[in-house]
C-alpha angles and dihedrals in degrees: 000000000000089000095056103040122093120232115287118262118217118215115216117240123234113217121218093227135334093251096048109113099157128079120064093339089070113112114228116200145147129254097225130151092181087088090068100100133155096250140028095250094056093042091050092051089060094041090050089063091049090050090048089056089053099253113146098186139040129205116210132179131234115193118215121206126196112278095023119122095168132028116266118264094260091054091049089053091052093046089052090050094048095046091046092050092044091057090054092048096038091237120151115230122218119188127207112205109199144153114252096242146325093294090066099043107152101234106142124075089245094053092044090050091051091047091052092047089050091055093044091051090058091050091048096047096042107035093176087071105083102154120077127179111203117219130336124259098331088180090066122082090218089071106020134039140213098035094174135035121230090266091054096255122134109276096167098061092049094050093042091052088056093049092047093050092047093048092044091057093046094050094045089052087062094047134343087214093069115111109224109203117198134188110037085181129183110243096239145026140163102236094216126115124220097033097116089247103061108190138152126223113239091243092056093041093054091048090051091044089056091051092048092050093049091048091059093058089225114161097191123079122259095205142017097208138014125236122212126184095212105187121158119241088265137346095263092069119088118239089247091068110118133203105213095155099045138053093245116123118207129157095284092051093074093130090054091052096047090044091056092045089051086076087082092059113119093028132090089269117078112232124167091033095042110131113248128220119194095210095181135024122151141171117197119222128205117260111243119229095250090058098042093102089065092065136065136193130026131302112239111245091229094063097070098194119207135217117274094255090058091045090055092047092050093049090050092047092047092054091047091050097051091040086072096047104101100214098045114114102166141019125193127196112217103240139005091193126039118249108242093223109080093215085066128060126302090182099120130116085228128056120242090271092056097253115133125259119231092256095058092102090053091053092045091053093045091054091046093048091049091052089045092053095238106098094098144000109244128194110242096010110124117180129195114182124232110225139184115211129189117196129204114254140186118000091355087077089071093054124102122258105027112219140195126202112220134179124181127195090224132020109295146180114227128200112184130176140179109226126200114232141261094016096041094225116161115258100169132006137182137180127204143169115225132195119230119278094000116124106225131188110225115199125204119218110293098255128128115244123220118248116268145079120323142162132210116226122190132191119193124191137172113250091214126036090008118199127181111325120250112237129191138164133199126238114268112287130199117224104209124222115263090253089051 
């Protein structure tokens, strides 16, 4: 077949709007440190399961400790294994660089310089890693102290702004193509000092981060994207649940998040158009009796885990929801594999032993439908597929039936016809629906075509959220006589 097909023709895509990052371009991955193994074979075994679930990215953590300017040798070994396995599985690796807890909060210029150097060393040593999340939940006293100054003002946002700026500059010095992702905020906080659990809500923290940035007089950005850990209040709540009367930010509170980020508008830091990464979203499922021996400890009463059917539904609905949020560029499920300790997270699509949960097919289809552009109808989202088309050429034009080979980057509807020249009247026509990234042979009706000049014309449209159709035509082709 390769000998009788003309060169492929690529159809140009039409974007909905320059700022639109959602839709099928959204990366869907898993936040999963279980892939960090000591060799490529072991890392790939874990990544294979992520890839089987449909995930195309993995988010891993690298913990900085005071005085470190590079990861320890064991971490370097694991990073080499993960990046090597990720290349084999075509999985994109995101790295979170964080301090281990509030006792190691990088507050001094020396500590912040070491933290930035630590992150830059990873970027320099592993150039395939181009996405770095800086810190982890700096609005939470578990990871960052102090949260408040003596006068009750926000100390955490000011110190975090300094760390983010320092790390941004260090990473950009390695490569301007690195995506520096700031925030990584917890979805809720109480905004009151002296409670014993000093925390900031994400809404307040972003507002204070804007003020801290403006106070520095800096004209360069401090981040390229913003990370939000958009958990619901507990696992029993659907991802559509909103928080209009509080400062909590979950998935359905997108307008609240972009409204807070808009405070950066007019400065050197993009705000209302800043790409958003949902670095963590998880729904815990109940452990069935036949898997109970895999787990230890006690489930907190506040978690309210759901059955696996509901977990799958919530993961589907979460992906559909953020698919329609224009600034969203990535979404990570926390985790792929359950944690074996019940006080942790049983939010995976696999049990702690790596066997699949019953809702794995639902999650697989949701990821596939998001990549195919058909998981949800979104106001303002207009999709035009990119397609590669190979036409028959030479003696193949005399064969019955005539066929085209077509592959679209998203799901697409194809209408193809063979037109007689010079009038352009339709001789043969065929319609087909194609799944994303699947090369499909489309056959015209099995009728012989008279000798003479013809042209193939093809129209490709998106079945959901359709934008302008892509249209292409072949060069003129000569169908030879049967004796030719």
